[in-house]
C-alpha positions, 0 to 999 in steps of 0.5 A: 616795838615788842611788849618788852620794849613797851614795858621798859619804856613805860617803866622808864617814864614812870621812874622819871615822874617820881620823887626818886628821879627828882632826888637823883637830879638834886643829889647829882647837882649837890655832888657836882657843886661839892666836887667843883669846890674841891681842888681835884683834877681829872683822870687824864691830868692825874695820869700825866702828872704820874708819868712826869713824876716817874720820869723825874724819879728816874732822872734823879736816880741817874743823876745820883749814880753819876754823882757817886761815880764822880765822887769816886773818881775824885777820891781816886785822884786824891789818893794817887 
């Protein structure tokens, strides 16, 4: 282990023994507790829902176009 590694290791050890480390640990626990109370989803679930929504929007657009075509066909039949 060289001098830089020893220094980094010692600094890391000093930081874990300070009030800052305790504050970080406590603030993470508080944040985790608050987030668990919120109605949130993970990134993967969010992305999956976005993909399903995109597919639904595409399907609705296709169905709307099909309805327009059928209505036009019906109007043409009524006229003749």
